[in-house]
C-alpha positions in Angstrom: 54.3 26.9 -44.9 54.7 29.1 -48.0 53.1 32.5 -47.9 50.5 31.5 -50.5 49.6 28.4 -48.6 49.4 30.3 -45.3 47.2 32.9 -47.0 44.8 30.3 -48.2 44.7 28.4 -45.0 43.9 31.4 -43.1 41.0 32.2 -45.4 42.6 35.5 -46.5 41.4 35.5 -50.1 39.4 38.5 -50.8 35.8 38.5 -52.2 37.2 39.7 -55.5 39.1 36.3 -55.8 35.9 34.4 -55.2 33.5 36.3 -57.2 29.7 36.0 -56.8 28.9 37.0 -60.3 30.3 34.3 -62.3 29.2 33.5 -65.8 26.9 30.9 -64.6 24.9 33.1 -62.2 22.5 34.3 -65.1 21.8 30.7 -66.1 21.0 29.8 -62.5 18.8 32.8 -62.0 16.9 31.7 -65.1 16.5 28.2 -63.7 15.2 29.7 -60.4 12.7 31.9 -62.4 11.5 29.0 -64.5 10.9 26.9 -61.6 8.4 29.5 -60.1 7.0 30.8 -63.4 6.5 27.5 -65.3 4.1 28.3 -68.2 3.4 31.7 -66.9 1.9 33.7 -64.0 -1.8 32.8 -64.6 -3.1 34.9 -61.8 -1.5 38.1 -62.9 -2.4 37.5 -66.5 -6.1 37.2 -65.3 -6.1 40.3 -63.1 -3.5 42.7 -64.3 -3.8 44.5 -67.6 -0.7 44.0 -69.9 -0.2 47.8 -69.9 -0.2 48.4 -66.1 2.9 49.8 -64.6 3.7 50.3 -60.9 6.5 51.2 -58.4 7.4 48.8 -55.7 9.5 48.9 -52.7 11.7 46.2 -51.2 11.3 46.4 -47.5 13.1 45.0 -44.5 10.6 43.6 -41.9 13.3 42.5 -39.5 16.7 43.8 -38.6 19.8 42.2 -39.8 22.7 42.3 -42.4 21.7 42.8 -46.0 23.1 40.6 -48.7 22.4 39.6 -52.3 20.9 43.0 -53.4 23.0 43.1 -56.7 21.1 40.1 -57.8 17.9 42.1 -57.9 18.5 44.0 -61.1 20.0 41.0 -62.8 16.9 38.9 -62.0 14.5 41.8 -62.9 16.2 42.2 -66.4 15.7 38.5 -67.1 12.0 38.8 -66.5 11.4 42.2 -68.4 14.1 44.5 -69.6 11.9 47.5 -69.0 12.0 47.1 -65.2 14.2 49.7 -63.5 15.8 49.1 -60.2 17.3 51.6 -57.8 19.2 50.5 -54.7 18.6 52.3 -51.5 21.1 50.2 -49.4 24.0 47.9 -50.1 25.4 44.5 -49.2 26.9 44.5 -45.7 24.8 47.2 -44.3 22.9 46.5 -41.2 19.2 47.3 -42.0 16.4 47.8 -39.6 12.6 47.0 -39.7 10.9 49.3 -42.1 14.0 50.2 -44.0 13.6 50.5 -47.9 16.3 48.5 -49.5 15.5 49.3 -53.0 12.7 50.4 -55.5 11.4 49.0 -58.7 9.5 50.7 -61.5 7.9 49.2 -64.7 5.4 46.7 -65.9 3.4 45.4 -63.0 3.3 41.8 -64.3 7.1 41.7 -64.5 7.4 42.9 -60.9 4.9 40.3 -59.7 6.7 37.6 -61.7 10.0 38.4 -60.2 8.9 39.0 -56.7 9.1 35.5 -55.1 12.3 34.4 -56.6 14.0 37.7 -55.8 12.9 37.7 -52.3 13.8 34.1 -51.7 17.5 34.9 -52.7 17.6 38.1 -50.7 16.1 36.5 -47.7 18.4 33.4 -47.8 21.6 35.4 -48.4 20.7 38.1 -45.8 19.8 35.3 -43.2 23.3 33.7 -43.7 25.1 37.1 -43.5 23.1 38.0 -40.4 23.8 34.8 -38.6 27.5 34.9 -39.5 27.7 38.4 -38.1 26.3 37.1 -34.8 29.0 34.4 -34.7 31.7 36.9 -35.5 30.5 39.4 -32.9 30.4 36.6 -30.2 34.2 35.9 -30.9 35.3 39.6 -30.9 38.6 40.2 -29.2 39.6 36.5 -29.1 41.6 36.3 -32.4 39.6 33.4 -33.7 37.9 33.7 -37.1 34.7 32.2 -38.1 34.8 29.9 -41.4 32.1 28.1 -43.2 31.8 24.6 -44.6 30.5 22.8 -47.7 27.1 22.2 -46.1 25.4 24.6 -48.7 22.4 24.5 -50.9 23.3 22.6 -54.2 23.7 25.0 -57.0 24.1 28.2 -54.8 27.3 27.6 -52.9 29.0 30.7 -54.3 26.0 33.0 -53.2 26.0 31.4 -49.7 29.7 31.6 -49.2 29.6 35.2 -50.5 27.0 35.8 -47.7 29.3 34.4 -45.1 32.0 36.9 -46.3 29.5 39.8 -46.2 28.7 38.7 -42.5 32.3 39.1 -41.6 33.2 35.4 -41.7 35.8 33.6 -44.1 35.5 30.9 -46.5 36.8 27.5 -46.1 37.5 25.5 -49.3 34.9 26.2 -52.0 34.9 22.6 -53.2 36.8 19.3 -53.2 39.3 20.6 -55.8 40.2 23.6 -53.7 42.2 22.1 -50.9 43.1 18.9 -49.1 40.9 18.0 -46.1 41.7 14.7 -44.6 38.8 13.4 -42.5 38.0 10.2 -40.6 36.4 8.5 -43.6 39.7 9.0 -45.6 41.7 7.5 -42.9 39.3 4.6 -42.0 38.6 3.8 -45.6 42.3 4.0 -46.7 43.7 2.3 -43.7 46.1 5.2 -43.0 47.4 7.0 -40.1 46.9 10.8 -40.2 50.6 11.4 -40.6 50.7 8.9 -43.5 47.8 10.6 -45.1 49.3 14.1 -44.7 52.6 13.0 -46.4 50.9 11.2 -49.2 48.6 14.3 -49.8 51.6 16.7 -49.8 53.4 14.6 -52.5 50.2 14.5 -54.6 48.9 18.0 -54.2 52.2 20.0 -54.1 53.0 23.1 -52.3 50.3 25.6 -53.4 47.4 23.6 -51.8 47.0 23.5 -48.0 46.7 20.2 -46.1 44.2 20.1 -43.4 43.7 17.0 -41.3 41.0 15.9 -38.8 42.2 14.5 -35.5 40.0 12.6 -33.0 42.2 12.4 -30.0 45.0 14.2 -28.4 47.3 11.3 -29.2 46.2 11.5 -32.9 47.2 15.2 -32.7 50.7 14.5 -31.3 51.3 11.9 -33.9 50.3 13.9 -37.0 52.4 17.1 -36.0 55.8 15.8 -37.4 54.1 15.4 -40.7 53.6 19.2 -40.8 50.0 19.7 -41.9 48.9 23.3 -42.4 45.8 23.1 -40.4 44.8 20.5 -37.7 41.2 20.1 -36.8 40.3 18.6 -33.4 36.8 17.4 -34.2 34.1 17.6 -31.5 36.7 18.3 -28.7 35.3 19.5 -25.4 36.7 23.0 -24.4 39.2 21.6 -21.9 40.6 19.3 -24.6 40.7 22.1 -27.1 42.9 24.1 -24.6 45.2 21.1 -24.3 45.4 20.8 -28.1 46.3 24.4 -28.5 49.2 23.8 -26.0 50.3 20.7 -27.7 50.6 22.5 -31.0 52.4 25.5 -29.7 54.8 23.4 -27.8 55.7 21.3 -30.9 56.9 24.3 -33.0 56.3 27.5 -31.2 53.6 30.1 -31.9 54.9 31.4 -35.1 55.9 28.4 -37.4 53.0 26.0 -36.4 49.9 24.6 -38.0 46.6 26.7 -37.6 44.1 25.1 -35.3 40.5 24.7 -36.4 37.8 23.7 -34.0 34.8 21.9 -35.4 31.7 20.1 -34.4 28.6 21.1 -32.9 29.4 24.7 -32.5 26.6 27.1 -31.4 26.2 30.8 -30.6 26.0 29.8 -27.0 29.3 27.8 -27.1 31.3 29.7 -29.7 33.1 32.2 -27.5 34.2 29.6 -24.9 35.7 27.7 -27.8 37.4 30.9 -29.2 38.9 31.6 -25.8 40.8 28.3 -25.9 43.3 29.9 -28.4 42.2 28.3 -31.6 42.7 30.2 -34.8 39.5 29.1 -36.7 36.1 27.9 -35.8 34.1 25.9 -38.5 30.5 26.5 -38.3 28.2 24.4 -40.5 25.1 26.2 -39.1 26.0 29.4 -41.0 24.7 27.8 -44.2 22.6 24.9 -43.3 20.6 26.4 -40.5 20.5 30.2 -40.9 16.9 31.4 -40.7 15.8 33.6 -43.6 15.8 37.3 -43.0 12.2 38.7 -43.4 12.2 40.9 -46.5 9.0 41.9 -48.4 7.9 43.7 -51.5 5.1 46.3 -51.4 3.5 47.6 -54.7 2.0 50.9 -55.4 -0.1 50.6 -58.5 0.0 53.1 -61.3 -2.1 52.5 -64.3 -1.0 53.4 -67.7 
């Protein structure tokens, strides 16, 4: 495997190579705001004078890993350019209940208009980072890395995969154009063996792309190894079969020049360490993005008339 393919297969790309703040982020923040504001905040317009200003604090009401804080000033600026934001923490920091994450000053109507959308994004991203950190901690010392999947919220994949990195995990492919992942539906639908599919994909994709293939049995694994995939994914294998799969792969080419082994399917916090101890290189966890509970974050306003 070329060094470039090996790096991509391992998930070594740095956050700078997969930026959160793409050109489209402002457009998506605007769409999120428009979804909530509609024709305007009729409650604040009825109760809050247009001249009222205030300070507000973004507070953690639950311990966890903070993520998404740089989105706050971007979103506030879209609501009202007069709103000023000062961060008191940073992405990747473990926060505790009662910690102030940042403060806002400016027109009160603007603060209230931005509040829910801002908190939704912070809570979602921080929840993913927190859950990822728990999976990473559960695998400490095993050598296995935690990777995400494409089971993300449509329109916010970059934020959710950024949150996985902030939590200490690594990104799998970002989309269908990013790498080859041959799954059972490709094999069944195309009438191909796994080895045939790997060879065909290699011819079409070329060397820079890594080729990953799902295997359903140990015999499938043995049959695909001569085709030299970059990653093999034993899907839904019990722990004992995973140990055997690791042995088969290492016996085929040795521990140095071999495919990476990625466990997948039904991984939980209760099972992830036993999976990691089998010797697999990567563990794909869909729950990081499809089932992470939001971290409880709130905004408290201190009114100031002016």
